[in-house]
N, C-alpha and C positions, 0 to 999 in steps of 0.2 A: 550568599543569600539568605540569613538568617535576618543579617539590618535590615533588606527586602523589607519584607514579611514583615517587621514590624513597621518599617518608616512606615510615615500615615499621611504626609507629601510622596513616595512611590505611590503607593497602591491608588489612594485621588489619582494622580495621573493616572495611573490605565485603568483605572475599572472612566475611567473620560473618553480613555479607544473606545471602553469596548459597548457595544446600540442592544442596551437591556430588556430583554423583552418577558413573556412568558414563562412558567416557568419549565414549561411544557418544549419552547421553544430555541430555538436557538441563538445565542448574544453573540452575538458579530462583530469583530477584531477590525474600526475604521481605521485603524494607527499604519505605517511603514507594513512593507509586505517584503521577503523574503525573497530572490529562488524558485525557489518553490512550489510558490505562495499561501507559505504560512503564515499569520503576523508577526512584523514582532519588534520586538520591541525595548531599549534603552536602558541597559540598569545603573548603568551608574563607569566612567572609564574605560569608553569609550568600544565600551565589554552590548551586546544583544543576548534576549534570547525567547525564542519560540513563544505565543501569545499565550496562548495556550500548556502550556508547563511555565510559566506566571499564574495562569490563571489558577495549575492546579495548587501548585504548591501556599498561595495566597489564600486559599480555603481549608485546604485538605491539610495542608502538613509536605516534608520532605518529601522527594521522590527517591529507592530503598537504588545503590549503587544493583546495575543490571535491570535496572525496569526501565519503564516510557511512559509517555501520559497519552491514548491513541484517544481518539473520538466513534462515540461510540454511533454519533451521529452520523460521517463521512465525513463528515464537514471544514473544510484546512482552518478554516477563519472561529472558529466557535469556540466561547471563552467562559462555555454556561459548564459548570458543575459539575451540572446528571448530568451533562452531553462526559463524557472521560469519564477516564480508568484508567488506573497500573495493568498494563503487559510485557509483555517479553515483547523480541523484534520475529520472536517466531507469531508470534498472536500477530502482531502490526502484518506480518505475510499472507496468512491465514484469513484474515480480512479481508485486504489487496484481493488473493484468489476468490477466495464469496461474495465481494462485493464489485466482480470484475473493470475492477485499477490496472491489473498486472495487459502488456500485448501476449496474446495470446494464437494459436498460430500461424499465419502466413503476415501481422500487424509487427510476431516481433521481430525487434532485429538480426536476430542470429536461427534465424527457420531457413534451413536446410530447399527445402520443400514447400511446397505452393500440393494448396488445400486441393486439385487435381493429382496429382501425384499419390498425394496418402490415397486418396481417395480410389488410382491407377495397381497398386502396389499390393492394398488389402484384398480388390479385382481377382487379380494374376495368381496372387498364394490360398485366397478363395476358391480358384478357380483348378485347382494343384499344376495352372502354369506353368507356375515360375516359382524352383525351393530359395528361403532365405537367402543365401550364400550369394543366388542370380537378381536375385532383388536388389543387396551388396551392393552388388557389380555396377549393376544394373546405372544404380544406382550415384556413384561414389558414393555408399558409404558403412558401414561397417557394420554389420550382422546383428550385435547387441541392440541398435540404432531402429532394425527393421522389423525386428521380432521384437522391441520398444513396443512397436507403433502396430502392429497385428493385436500387441495386446490388451491397447490402449491407456500404455503408457505413459505415451507419447501421441499426439493429433485424435485429442481426446476425444472425440463429436459424436452427435448420432450418424450414420449407413447410409452413403444419400443412396433410394434402392433403382 
């Protein structure tokens, strides 16, 4: 990567594919994209790199092992160095949850219950009509999962009265 950051031809080719705007605006990548929607830049020898990572390296330096480049602006195509920061996978995952970019509830492909069923579980337990073990048998789930639903660790959404 060192060769790339010092190569003026590559630098020019890269920045020619970025729509540079005001300092506080997103600078969108106009070149190719990879399947997840991030910009993709050819760095030679048939290799590509994510455009926001290249922008970071060209302006701020190397990316330490174990870290990734995150978008403060939540725009996958942004290459504005002021919108890019280093972070861990955990930081990135936390951002995704906080920004509503993860599938939760019924939208999550691994969900075993509907929102209606979760509300029914809470209602039955609150009314003391069903105990955790009974609910687990009824819904074919582990008692710990039912307990986590009741504590709001799973399916954490406001109660519908």
